[in-house]
Every structure is written in C-alpha cells, then in structure tokens.
C-alpha positions as CSV (number, residue, x, y, z in Angstrom):
1,M,-150.5,9.2,2.8
2,S,-151.5,6.7,0.3
3,S,-152.5,3.2,1.3
4,N,-149.4,1.8,-0.6
5,D,-146.9,3.6,1.6
6,D,-145.7,1.8,4.7
7,V,-143.7,3.8,7.1
8,H,-142.1,0.5,8.5
9,K,-140.8,-0.5,5.1
10,V,-137.1,0.4,4.7
11,R,-136.4,1.9,1.3
12,E,-133.7,0.1,-0.8
13,F,-130.6,2.2,-1.5
14,E,-127.1,1.5,-2.6
15,H,-124.4,1.7,0.1
16,P,-121.3,3.4,-1.2
17,G,-119.3,0.2,-0.6
18,E,-121.8,-2.2,-2.1
19,G,-120.5,-2.0,-5.6
20,R,-117.3,-3.7,-4.8
21,R,-119.0,-6.5,-3.0
22,R,-121.6,-7.1,-5.8
23,A,-118.9,-7.4,-8.4
24,K,-117.6,-10.7,-7.1
25,A,-120.2,-13.4,-6.9
26,T,-117.7,-16.1,-5.8
27,P,-115.5,-16.2,-2.6
28,K,-112.1,-14.6,-2.7
29,G,-109.2,-16.7,-3.9
30,R,-108.7,-19.3,-6.6
31,Q,-111.7,-21.6,-7.0
32,V,-111.3,-25.3,-6.9
33,N,-112.5,-27.2,-9.9
34,P,-114.7,-30.1,-8.8
35,T,-113.3,-32.5,-11.3
36,A,-109.7,-31.7,-10.4
37,A,-110.6,-32.0,-6.7
38,H,-112.0,-35.5,-7.3
39,E,-108.9,-36.5,-9.3
40,I,-106.5,-35.3,-6.5
41,E,-108.6,-37.0,-3.9
42,Q,-108.5,-40.3,-5.8
43,L,-104.7,-39.9,-6.5
44,L,-103.8,-39.3,-2.9
45,G,-106.1,-42.0,-1.6
46,D,-105.6,-42.7,2.1
47,R,-102.1,-41.1,2.2
48,P,-101.7,-38.6,5.0
49,R,-102.1,-34.9,4.1
50,R,-98.9,-33.8,5.8
51,R,-97.0,-30.7,4.7
52,D,-93.7,-32.6,4.3
53,L,-95.2,-34.9,1.7
54,L,-96.1,-32.0,-0.7
55,I,-93.2,-32.8,-3.1
56,E,-94.1,-36.5,-3.1
57,Y,-97.7,-35.6,-4.1
58,L,-96.5,-33.2,-6.8
59,H,-94.6,-36.2,-8.2
60,L,-97.7,-38.3,-8.2
61,I,-99.5,-35.7,-10.3
62,Q,-96.5,-35.2,-12.7
63,D,-96.2,-39.0,-13.2
64,K,-99.9,-39.6,-13.9
65,Y,-100.6,-36.5,-16.1
66,H,-97.1,-35.7,-17.4
67,Q,-97.7,-32.1,-16.2
68,I,-99.2,-30.2,-13.2
69,S,-102.1,-28.0,-14.2
70,A,-103.2,-24.9,-12.3
71,A,-106.5,-26.7,-11.5
72,H,-104.6,-29.6,-10.0
73,L,-102.4,-27.3,-8.0
74,A,-105.4,-25.5,-6.6
75,A,-107.1,-28.8,-5.7
76,L,-103.9,-30.1,-4.1
77,A,-103.6,-26.9,-2.0
78,D,-107.2,-27.2,-0.9
79,E,-106.8,-30.9,-0.1
80,M,-103.7,-30.3,2.0
81,K,-105.1,-27.1,3.6
82,L,-102.1,-25.1,2.3
83,A,-102.1,-21.7,0.6
84,F,-102.1,-21.9,-3.1
85,A,-99.1,-19.6,-3.3
86,E,-97.1,-22.0,-1.1
87,V,-97.9,-25.0,-3.4
88,F,-97.3,-23.0,-6.5
89,E,-93.9,-21.7,-5.3
90,T,-92.8,-25.1,-4.4
91,A,-93.9,-26.7,-7.7
92,T,-92.2,-24.0,-9.8
93,F,-89.0,-24.2,-7.9
94,Y,-88.1,-27.7,-9.1
95,A,-87.2,-28.3,-12.7
96,H,-88.9,-31.7,-13.0
97,F,-92.4,-30.3,-12.3
98,D,-94.0,-29.0,-15.5
99,V,-96.5,-26.5,-14.2
100,V,-99.1,-25.4,-16.8
101,K,-100.9,-22.2,-16.1
102,E,-104.4,-21.3,-17.2
103,G,-104.6,-20.8,-21.0
104,E,-101.2,-22.5,-21.7
105,P,-101.0,-25.5,-24.0
106,D,-100.6,-29.0,-22.4
107,V,-97.1,-30.5,-22.2
108,A,-96.4,-33.2,-24.7
109,P,-97.0,-36.8,-23.3
110,L,-93.3,-37.8,-23.6
111,T,-90.3,-35.7,-22.5
112,I,-86.8,-36.4,-23.7
113,R,-84.1,-34.7,-21.6
114,V,-80.6,-34.3,-23.1
115,C,-77.8,-33.6,-20.7
116,D,-75.9,-30.3,-21.5
117,S,-73.3,-30.5,-18.7
118,L,-69.6,-30.3,-19.5
119,T,-68.7,-33.9,-20.4
120,C,-71.9,-34.4,-22.5
121,A,-71.4,-31.0,-24.2
122,M,-67.8,-32.0,-25.0
123,L,-69.0,-35.2,-26.6
124,G,-71.7,-33.8,-28.8
125,G,-74.6,-33.2,-26.5
126,E,-75.5,-29.8,-28.0
127,K,-75.7,-31.2,-31.6
128,L,-77.7,-34.2,-30.3
129,L,-80.2,-31.8,-28.6
130,A,-80.7,-29.7,-31.7
131,D,-81.1,-32.8,-33.9
132,L,-83.6,-34.4,-31.6
133,Q,-85.6,-31.2,-31.4
134,S,-85.8,-31.0,-35.2
135,T,-86.7,-34.7,-35.7
136,S,-88.8,-35.7,-32.7
137,G,-92.2,-34.8,-34.1
138,P,-95.6,-34.3,-32.4
139,G,-96.3,-35.7,-28.9
140,I,-92.6,-35.5,-27.9
141,R,-90.9,-32.6,-26.1
142,V,-87.1,-32.4,-26.2
143,V,-85.5,-30.2,-23.5
144,R,-82.0,-29.7,-22.1
145,A,-81.1,-31.0,-18.6
146,P,-78.2,-30.4,-16.2
147,C,-75.9,-33.3,-15.3
148,V,-77.8,-36.6,-15.0
149,G,-74.9,-38.5,-13.5
150,R,-74.0,-40.6,-16.5
151,C,-70.8,-38.7,-17.6
152,D,-69.0,-42.0,-18.2
153,T,-71.4,-42.8,-21.1
154,A,-71.8,-39.3,-22.5
155,P,-73.7,-38.0,-24.3
156,A,-76.7,-39.1,-22.2
157,A,-80.4,-38.7,-22.9
158,E,-83.4,-39.7,-20.8
159,V,-86.6,-40.9,-22.6
160,G,-89.2,-40.7,-19.9
161,H,-87.3,-42.4,-17.1
162,N,-85.2,-44.6,-19.3
163,F,-81.6,-43.4,-19.7
164,V,-80.0,-44.0,-23.1
165,D,-76.2,-44.2,-22.8
166,H,-73.9,-43.0,-25.7
167,A,-77.1,-41.4,-27.0
168,T,-77.7,-40.8,-30.7
169,V,-80.7,-39.6,-32.6
170,A,-81.3,-43.2,-33.8
171,N,-81.2,-45.0,-30.4
172,V,-83.1,-42.2,-28.5
173,M,-85.9,-42.2,-31.1
174,A,-86.0,-46.0,-31.2
175,A,-86.6,-46.0,-27.4
176,A,-89.3,-43.3,-27.8
177,K,-91.1,-45.1,-30.6
178,A,-91.0,-48.4,-28.7
179,G,-92.5,-46.8,-25.6
180,D,-89.3,-47.8,-23.7
181,T,-89.7,-45.2,-21.0
182,H,-89.0,-47.0,-17.8
183,A,-85.8,-47.4,-15.9
184,H,-83.7,-50.4,-16.7
185,L,-82.3,-52.1,-13.6
186,P,-78.7,-53.5,-13.8
187,K,-77.7,-56.7,-12.0
188,Y,-76.9,-56.0,-8.4
189,V,-76.2,-57.8,-5.1
190,D,-79.7,-58.4,-3.6
191,Y,-80.7,-59.1,0.0
192,D,-80.1,-62.9,-0.1
193,A,-76.7,-62.6,-1.9
194,Y,-75.7,-59.9,0.6
195,I,-76.6,-62.1,3.6
196,A,-74.8,-65.0,2.1
197,G,-71.7,-62.8,1.9
198,G,-71.8,-62.0,5.7
199,G,-74.0,-58.9,5.4
200,Y,-75.8,-57.5,8.4
201,K,-73.7,-59.5,10.8
202,L,-71.9,-56.3,11.9
203,L,-75.3,-54.5,12.4
204,N,-76.6,-57.4,14.6
205,R,-73.4,-57.4,16.7
206,V,-73.8,-53.6,17.3
207,R,-77.5,-53.9,18.1
208,S,-77.0,-56.7,20.5
209,G,-74.2,-54.9,22.3
210,E,-71.6,-57.5,21.4
211,L,-69.7,-54.7,19.6
212,P,-69.9,-51.5,21.7
213,K,-70.8,-48.2,19.9
214,D,-67.5,-46.7,21.1
215,D,-65.5,-49.4,19.4
216,L,-67.3,-48.7,16.1
217,L,-66.7,-45.0,16.5
218,K,-63.1,-45.6,17.3
219,A,-62.7,-47.6,14.1
220,L,-64.1,-44.7,12.0
221,D,-61.8,-42.2,13.9
222,D,-58.7,-44.4,13.4
223,A,-59.4,-44.8,9.7
224,S,-60.0,-41.0,9.4
225,L,-63.1,-41.6,7.3
226,R,-64.4,-38.3,6.1
227,G,-67.6,-37.2,4.4
228,L,-67.2,-38.3,0.8
229,G,-70.0,-36.1,-0.6
230,G,-67.6,-33.3,-0.9
231,A,-67.4,-31.5,2.5
232,G,-64.9,-34.0,4.0
233,F,-66.1,-33.7,7.6
234,P,-64.8,-36.5,9.9
235,T,-67.5,-39.1,10.1
236,G,-66.9,-40.3,13.7
237,R,-66.8,-36.7,15.0
238,K,-70.1,-35.9,13.2
239,W,-71.8,-39.0,14.7
240,R,-70.6,-38.0,18.2
241,A,-71.8,-34.5,17.8
242,V,-75.3,-35.6,16.9
243,L,-75.3,-38.1,19.8
244,G,-74.3,-35.3,22.1
245,E,-77.5,-33.4,21.4
246,P,-80.7,-34.1,23.4
247,G,-83.2,-36.5,21.7
248,P,-85.2,-37.3,19.8
249,R,-82.9,-37.4,16.8
250,L,-83.3,-38.0,13.1
251,M,-81.1,-39.1,10.2
252,A,-81.1,-37.8,6.6
253,I,-79.2,-39.4,3.7
254,N,-77.8,-37.0,1.0
255,G,-78.3,-38.9,-2.2
256,D,-78.7,-35.8,-4.3
257,E,-75.5,-36.4,-6.3
258,G,-75.9,-33.4,-8.7
259,E,-72.3,-32.2,-9.1
260,P,-71.5,-32.3,-12.8
261,G,-69.0,-35.1,-13.4
262,T,-70.1,-37.1,-10.4
263,F,-71.8,-40.5,-10.5
264,K,-70.1,-42.7,-7.8
265,D,-73.1,-42.9,-5.5
266,R,-75.2,-44.2,-8.4
267,V,-72.6,-46.9,-9.2
268,Y,-72.6,-48.1,-5.6
269,L,-76.4,-48.1,-5.2
270,E,-76.8,-50.0,-8.5
271,S,-74.2,-52.7,-7.6
272,D,-74.2,-53.3,-3.9
273,P,-77.1,-51.3,-2.2
274,H,-77.2,-53.3,1.1
275,R,-73.7,-52.2,1.9
276,F,-75.0,-48.7,2.0
277,I,-78.2,-49.7,3.8
278,E,-76.2,-51.5,6.5
279,G,-73.9,-48.4,7.0
280,M,-77.0,-46.3,7.2
281,L,-78.7,-48.5,9.8
282,L,-75.4,-48.5,11.9
283,G,-75.4,-44.7,11.9
284,A,-79.0,-44.6,12.9
285,H,-78.4,-47.0,15.7
286,V,-75.4,-45.1,17.0
287,V,-77.2,-41.7,17.2
288,Q,-80.5,-43.4,18.2
289,A,-82.4,-42.0,15.2
290,S,-86.0,-43.0,15.2
291,D,-86.5,-42.2,11.6
292,V,-84.3,-42.1,8.5
293,Y,-85.1,-40.0,5.4
294,I,-83.3,-41.2,2.2
295,Y,-83.3,-38.3,-0.2
296,L,-82.4,-39.5,-3.7
297,R,-82.1,-37.3,-6.8
298,D,-84.9,-37.8,-9.4
299,E,-82.3,-38.6,-12.1
300,Y,-81.6,-42.0,-10.5
301,P,-84.9,-43.9,-11.0
302,A,-83.1,-47.3,-11.2
303,S,-81.4,-46.6,-7.9
304,R,-84.7,-45.6,-6.4
305,E,-86.4,-48.8,-7.5
306,I,-83.6,-50.9,-6.3
307,L,-83.7,-49.3,-2.9
308,E,-87.4,-49.6,-2.6
309,R,-87.3,-53.3,-3.5
310,E,-84.4,-54.1,-1.1
311,I,-85.6,-52.1,1.8
312,A,-88.9,-54.0,1.6
313,K,-86.9,-57.2,2.3
314,L,-85.4,-56.0,5.5
315,P,-86.6,-57.8,8.7
316,P,-88.8,-55.7,11.1
317,G,-87.1,-53.6,13.7
318,G,-84.8,-50.6,13.6
319,P,-85.7,-47.1,12.5
320,T,-88.6,-46.2,10.2
321,L,-87.2,-45.6,6.7
322,H,-88.7,-42.9,4.4
323,M,-87.8,-42.6,0.7
324,R,-87.9,-39.1,-0.6
325,R,-87.5,-38.1,-4.2
326,G,-85.7,-35.0,-5.4
327,A,-87.1,-33.1,-8.3
328,G,-84.3,-31.6,-10.3
329,A,-82.6,-29.1,-8.1
330,Y,-78.8,-29.1,-7.7
331,I,-79.0,-26.8,-4.6
332,C,-80.6,-29.7,-2.6
333,G,-77.2,-31.3,-2.4
334,E,-76.4,-28.6,0.1
335,E,-77.3,-30.1,3.5
336,S,-79.7,-27.5,4.8
337,S,-81.5,-27.2,1.4
338,L,-81.9,-30.9,1.5
339,L,-83.6,-30.7,4.8
340,E,-86.0,-28.0,3.5
341,S,-86.8,-30.2,0.5
342,I,-87.5,-33.2,2.7
343,E,-89.9,-31.0,4.7
344,G,-91.8,-30.4,1.4
345,K,-90.5,-26.9,0.8
346,R,-88.4,-25.0,-1.7
347,G,-84.7,-26.0,-1.4
348,L,-83.5,-22.7,0.0
349,P,-80.3,-23.0,2.1
350,R,-80.6,-22.1,5.8
351,H,-78.4,-19.6,7.6
352,K,-75.9,-21.3,9.9
353,P,-75.6,-21.5,12.9
354,P,-77.5,-23.4,14.1
355,Y,-76.1,-26.4,12.3
356,P,-78.2,-29.4,11.3
357,F,-76.6,-31.6,14.0
358,Q,-78.2,-29.1,16.5
359,V,-81.4,-28.0,14.7
360,G,-82.0,-30.1,11.6
361,L,-85.0,-31.9,10.1
362,F,-88.3,-30.8,11.7
363,G,-86.2,-28.8,14.2
364,L,-84.5,-31.9,15.7
365,P,-80.8,-32.8,15.8
366,T,-80.1,-34.6,12.5
367,L,-77.3,-36.7,11.3
368,I,-76.7,-36.1,7.6
369,N,-74.4,-38.5,5.6
370,N,-73.5,-39.1,2.0
371,I,-74.3,-42.5,0.4
372,E,-70.6,-43.4,-0.3
373,T,-69.5,-42.5,3.2
374,L,-72.0,-45.0,4.7
375,W,-71.1,-47.6,2.1
376,W,-67.6,-47.9,3.5
377,V,-68.6,-48.2,7.2
378,R,-68.9,-52.0,7.2
379,D,-65.6,-52.6,5.4
380,I,-63.7,-50.3,7.7
381,V,-65.1,-51.8,10.9
382,E,-64.7,-55.4,9.7
383,K,-61.3,-55.1,8.0
384,G,-59.9,-52.6,10.4
385,A,-58.7,-49.0,10.2
386,D,-55.2,-50.2,9.2
387,W,-56.6,-51.9,6.1
388,W,-58.2,-48.6,5.0
389,K,-55.2,-46.5,5.8
390,G,-52.9,-49.0,4.1
391,N,-54.2,-47.7,0.8
392,G,-52.9,-44.4,-0.4
393,R,-50.1,-42.7,-2.3
394,H,-47.9,-39.6,-1.9
395,E,-48.3,-39.7,1.9
396,R,-52.1,-39.8,1.7
397,H,-54.3,-42.5,3.2
398,G,-57.5,-44.3,2.3
399,L,-59.4,-45.0,-0.9
400,R,-61.2,-42.6,-3.2
401,S,-64.0,-43.3,-5.7
402,F,-63.1,-41.2,-8.7
403,S,-65.8,-40.4,-11.2
404,V,-63.6,-40.0,-14.4
405,S,-65.1,-38.7,-17.6
406,G,-64.0,-36.8,-20.7
407,R,-61.2,-37.5,-23.1
408,V,-59.9,-40.8,-21.6
409,K,-60.0,-44.2,-23.2
410,N,-61.9,-45.9,-20.4
411,P,-64.1,-43.5,-18.4
412,G,-66.0,-44.7,-15.3
413,M,-65.9,-44.9,-11.5
414,K,-62.4,-45.8,-10.5
415,L,-61.6,-47.0,-7.0
416,A,-58.0,-45.8,-6.5
417,P,-55.7,-44.8,-3.6
418,A,-56.2,-41.4,-2.1
419,G,-53.4,-39.1,-3.2
420,I,-53.0,-40.5,-6.6
421,T,-52.1,-37.9,-9.3
422,V,-54.3,-37.3,-12.3
423,R,-51.6,-38.5,-14.6
424,E,-51.4,-41.8,-12.7
425,L,-55.2,-42.1,-12.7
426,I,-55.3,-41.6,-16.5
427,D,-52.5,-44.0,-17.3
428,E,-53.2,-46.8,-14.7
429,Y,-56.9,-46.8,-14.4
430,C,-58.3,-45.3,-17.6
431,G,-56.2,-46.9,-20.3
432,G,-54.6,-43.5,-21.2
433,M,-56.0,-40.7,-23.3
434,A,-58.6,-41.3,-26.0
435,D,-57.2,-41.8,-29.5
436,G,-56.2,-38.5,-31.1
437,H,-56.4,-36.6,-27.8
438,Q,-53.6,-35.1,-25.8
439,F,-54.0,-34.2,-22.1
440,Y,-54.6,-30.4,-21.8
441,A,-56.6,-29.7,-18.6
442,Y,-58.6,-31.3,-15.9
443,L,-61.3,-30.6,-13.3
444,P,-60.1,-32.2,-10.0
445,G,-63.4,-31.8,-8.2
446,G,-66.4,-31.5,-10.5
447,A,-68.0,-28.2,-11.6
448,S,-67.1,-26.2,-8.5
449,G,-63.6,-27.6,-7.9
450,G,-61.7,-25.4,-10.5
451,I,-59.8,-26.2,-13.7
452,L,-56.0,-27.0,-13.8
453,P,-53.6,-27.4,-16.7
454,A,-52.0,-30.7,-17.6
455,S,-48.6,-29.3,-16.5
456,M,-50.0,-29.5,-12.9
457,D,-50.5,-33.2,-13.2
458,D,-48.4,-34.2,-10.2
459,I,-50.7,-32.8,-7.4
460,P,-52.0,-35.6,-5.1
461,L,-55.8,-35.8,-5.4
462,D,-57.2,-35.7,-1.9
463,F,-58.7,-33.5,0.8
464,G,-56.5,-30.5,1.6
465,T,-54.0,-30.9,-1.3
466,L,-55.7,-28.6,-3.9
467,E,-56.9,-25.6,-1.9
468,K,-53.6,-23.7,-2.3
469,Y,-54.2,-23.7,-6.0
470,G,-57.8,-22.4,-5.7
471,C,-59.3,-25.8,-6.2
472,F,-60.7,-28.7,-4.1
473,I,-61.4,-32.4,-4.6
474,G,-65.0,-32.2,-3.5
475,S,-66.8,-35.4,-4.6
476,A,-63.7,-36.6,-6.6
477,A,-65.3,-35.9,-10.0
478,I,-62.4,-35.8,-12.6
479,V,-63.2,-34.4,-16.0
480,I,-60.3,-34.7,-18.6
481,L,-60.0,-32.1,-21.4
482,S,-57.8,-32.4,-24.4
483,Q,-56.1,-30.0,-26.9
484,K,-59.4,-30.1,-28.9
485,D,-61.4,-28.5,-26.0
486,S,-61.5,-24.9,-24.9
487,V,-61.1,-24.2,-21.1
488,R,-62.9,-20.9,-21.7
489,A,-65.9,-22.7,-23.2
490,A,-65.7,-25.2,-20.3
491,A,-65.7,-22.4,-17.7
492,L,-68.7,-20.8,-19.4
493,N,-70.6,-24.1,-19.5
494,L,-70.1,-24.4,-15.8
495,M,-71.1,-20.8,-15.0
496,K,-74.3,-21.2,-17.0
497,F,-75.0,-24.3,-14.9
498,F,-74.6,-22.4,-11.7
499,E,-76.7,-19.6,-13.0
500,D,-79.5,-22.0,-13.8
501,E,-79.2,-23.8,-10.5
502,S,-78.9,-20.8,-8.1
503,C,-81.9,-20.9,-5.8
504,G,-82.2,-17.2,-6.1
505,Q,-82.3,-16.5,-2.3
506,C,-79.2,-14.3,-2.1
507,T,-78.2,-11.5,-4.5
508,P,-74.5,-12.2,-4.8
509,C,-75.2,-15.7,-6.2
510,R,-78.4,-15.0,-8.1
511,V,-77.1,-11.8,-9.9
512,G,-73.4,-12.7,-9.7
513,T,-73.7,-16.0,-11.7
514,Q,-75.9,-14.2,-14.3
515,K,-73.6,-11.3,-14.7
516,A,-70.5,-13.5,-14.9
517,A,-72.1,-15.7,-17.6
518,Q,-72.9,-12.6,-19.6
519,L,-69.3,-11.2,-19.3
520,M,-67.9,-14.6,-20.2
521,Q,-69.8,-14.8,-23.5
522,K,-68.0,-11.7,-24.8
523,P,-65.0,-12.4,-27.1
524,V,-62.7,-10.5,-24.7
525,W,-63.1,-11.1,-21.0
526,N,-62.9,-8.1,-18.6
527,R,-60.7,-10.0,-16.2
528,A,-60.6,-7.2,-13.6
529,L,-64.4,-7.0,-13.4
530,L,-64.8,-10.8,-13.4
531,E,-62.3,-11.1,-10.5
532,E,-64.1,-8.4,-8.5
533,L,-67.4,-10.2,-9.2
534,S,-65.9,-13.5,-8.1
535,Q,-64.6,-12.1,-4.9
536,A,-68.1,-10.6,-4.0
537,M,-69.7,-14.0,-4.7
538,R,-67.2,-15.8,-2.5
539,D,-67.5,-13.4,0.4
540,A,-71.2,-12.8,0.5
541,S,-73.1,-15.9,-0.8
542,I,-75.1,-17.8,1.8
543,C,-74.0,-21.3,0.7
544,G,-71.3,-23.2,-1.1
545,L,-72.9,-22.8,-4.5
546,G,-72.3,-19.1,-4.8
547,Q,-69.1,-19.3,-2.8
548,A,-67.6,-21.9,-5.2
549,A,-69.3,-21.0,-8.5
550,S,-66.4,-18.7,-9.6
551,N,-63.7,-21.3,-9.0
552,P,-63.6,-22.5,-12.6
553,L,-63.5,-18.9,-13.8
554,S,-60.7,-17.8,-11.5
555,T,-58.5,-20.8,-12.2
556,V,-58.9,-20.5,-16.0
557,I,-57.8,-16.9,-15.8
558,K,-54.9,-17.7,-13.6
559,Y,-53.6,-20.9,-15.2
560,F,-54.4,-20.5,-18.9
561,P,-53.0,-17.1,-19.9
562,D,-52.5,-18.4,-23.5
563,E,-56.2,-18.5,-24.0
564,F,-56.4,-14.7,-23.3
565,K,-53.9,-13.3,-25.8
566,E,-56.4,-11.2,-27.5
567,A,-57.4,-9.6,-24.2
568,A,-53.8,-8.6,-23.4
569,E,-53.2,-6.9,-26.7
C-alpha cells in the first residue's frame, strides 16, 4: 500500500441518478426575476395579498405597463403565494389582460378597441376597424372588441379608456394623437344634489326601524318588481330567500352588462348613481349583509369613477363596500361566474344547486341583484306599488328601460310602459325609422333573445310574452334591422360573439358555438344539422350562454324562410 492511499477516503463515483440532478443548477419551477419582483412589490404596496384580489392586481399591472409580462406574472404569483399556473390561467382567461410570453414582442403603448357587435357592425364598424388598422401607425394597436355598451352611438371605439361615440377614423385618431385616453365623465346627480332631492331618507327610515323591513318587502311584492338584468326573478322573494339562510350573509351587484345591445345600467349610473346606491344599501340592510361587492364591467370606466367618487362621500356606517372591476368576459354576467370572478378566479359557471342564495360568495349566502333592479327600489317604496303597476300596456304592468339601437331615427335608452309593442316603441319613442330604412326585423332581448320579423310587431314586450315564439325579453335590448340588413349575417355575427365569449368549460357550448359559426358561414345552411346542434346546446350546456346561444339561429330559420330560397332548391 502506498502512502498516498487512504482506506478511509471514499472514492468519488457517479450515482446512476446523479446526472439528472446535476443538469439543473436552479430550483424547479419558473424563476422570479429580481427586478420584476421589486416592481410588483412596489406596485402592490401595503395592499393585502389575498387571493380574491388577484384580478384587481392584474389590472394594476396592465394599467401601469400596458401589458402583463411573464416576468411580472411569475413575480405576482410569488408575491401572493399562488401557483404560477393559477395566475397565468386567470390572466389569460380575460380579454383585457394582454399577457406577453417570453420572447414575444411588447404590446403597443396605446390600444384602440373597435366594437364589432351587431349594431356597430351594421353601422360600419368593420370598415372602421380595417381603416384604423391600416392608418394607425407605430405605437398604436387596433383590435376588435365585443359590445362596449354604446350601441346608441354606434359605431363605437375606445382609445385607451376614452370612448369615442359615432367613431370615424378622423375623431379616433385625433383623440389618440392628443393623448385623450381617459374616461370623460358626464354630468350627473351627485351626493349633495341627491340629498337635496330627498335622497337617503328612505334608507334612514328603514335603518331606524321607522319603516319595518316587512313593509318594504311588501311594497316590492305588490309592485311585482322582477330582476331587470334578464332573469326576471321576483325581487322581494329573492331578498326573503337570502334572509332565510343562516348568517353571515353577503351581497353582490351584477354590473357586468355585456349583452350586445344593452346599455341601460350605464345610463342610470352615469345620470343618478345614488338612486342605485340607496337601493343597494336597502337590500344589504334587509338581508343583513356585512359586505357588498360591486362588480362593474371594465368597459364602463366613467361609471366606475363616478361610483368611486360618490361612495367616498357616504357617511360612515352600513356595510363595507368593495368595488370590483371586470376584465372583458361576457360570461361573468352569469351570476355564478360573477361570484367566481369576484373571488379572483376564472369566470367559470358553477353547477346548481346549490344556488347563490344558499352557497354564494366565499361559500356564504349571497344576495345578487342587477343595477337597474336596485335603482327602482326607492321610487317603488316611496311612490307605492300602485304607481309602478299603473304603468303598462296590453295588460302588462310596470316600466321597462329599453335599450334601443339600430335603424331608428333616435336610438337610446327609452323608459316606456311594460308590454309596449316594438312598433309603438319605434313610432312613439324613437321618432320612427331612420331615413331610407324600412322596418324588417328586430331583436327583442339582445343577442340571446332571438330575432323576429317586422310582421310580428304587435307582441307585447315583457317577461313571459315572447317565450312561445322562441324568444325572450332578457335585459330589454331592442335592435332594429331594416331592409338593408341581412338577418343571416346578424345571426352569424351573434354566433361568432358567443363562440368568442364561451368560457370553454362545457363541450356543448365550446364546440357547439364553434361548429355552428362554421356551418353558418357556408352559402347554403344545413338546417337539419344546425337544428340538431342547437338542441344539443340547449339541452346540455351548463349555463344560459350555451342554452340561449342558438336562439338567433333557430328563429332566423323559422321566421325568415325567404332568406333560404337557395337552400330549398
């Protein structure tokens, strides 16, 4: 044995599994960039790192950097102690988050969105989109957007967060060049003016016990006030149902008004916001909700700013109010998807039962109301149920806020009697048809409410009057088409919308809308196959999107046989 040999020294050798270990010098998973980590830490500041605030923090990144880089996503996941996959899935689910992966070019500093939904498409939105894309130049990105809730001033474009009504290449580019990218606030009834007009007296009476809760609920019952977001569920009954569940309870406001053709909630928020706020606080008091979450679509930046300003003026007391910002997902108008989004997740509809009034936000009983529904509470209680029911036509009762757009002389939000016919609505409230246009067809309830011919212009527009024709009133969005429009093209536009907006959770909706859109682009429709497909979507989809997506298709086939002459030959 040589003197250099040491029996106690262990010889180095490679273990069979060592090779794999040696190959990776860094820990598993995506590494956090120190610069990005610092930027996220600075951006969040002392805000709580709660899971339900994820979407709010994604908005912070998007607003500051005009995009969300992979480095920022990884840093945010690390900061909030969430899996990167979870953060990535949520960010890529919503259309208004521009996620930039490694190696991809940065997004242009300014984004112009051009609405491509039905009314805007009818009034030149597609040409506007193409013209802006060819003339915008460097530093500007022009993309299409689903309905932005400005159908009465179509075509609409959004420059940053500034909406340009009756958009043209000239006025859109002028706003872009001037850096006019922030929301413009209209004149509205502020807190002082609302108080001067008797505002919050009813709330104080209810809170003090002067007006019992039961009397308020009876007024809503007597007026037969129903959910005006589209579902039409009796309001008083819903409040009682939530109150009947063991506490604690919460309240959520559905301000995700994304149905193409609908803009009534925006009009109310941008004119008399406290009337809605008082109705909301009354609902929260009745069901004893400790917290209220106001979920407002991202396409309403002016409404959001108004609400933030006016809520800050409220006296202390009452429930804690939380503003939550949507991010461009139509599906979040569905009540359970809305709850998922408030919780900071993808807006995937929940299976029911249990229903939200039983197991809702954060697993607690939750009252969910639409903005317009709450807007009417004060008037109904103060003026009485008889006042509300005294309005109406054709044996219907109450008032309806019709969002009217398309080929009429004066489009806009029209407050009219429930049960009014579309012909009466056009003639009495819209100044008749636009010059050179003859009434041909109409949508009685937005994108999912079907399409009817002008010959069926005598149907009362209200809950329960349209179902036998394969339609429904929904949120009372009325789109008027003329002889210069194609109902086939309209139905295809709506189906493409549903295809884009499907959350993808269930196959009948995800694949059905895609397949239907493909079949509808062919010169001759395979009506038998389309009807079979429609039935499968209606029967098997989880939520109302898939169940109602085929309504325009089915009604066009049924009521417009003249548009399918080539298919019959």
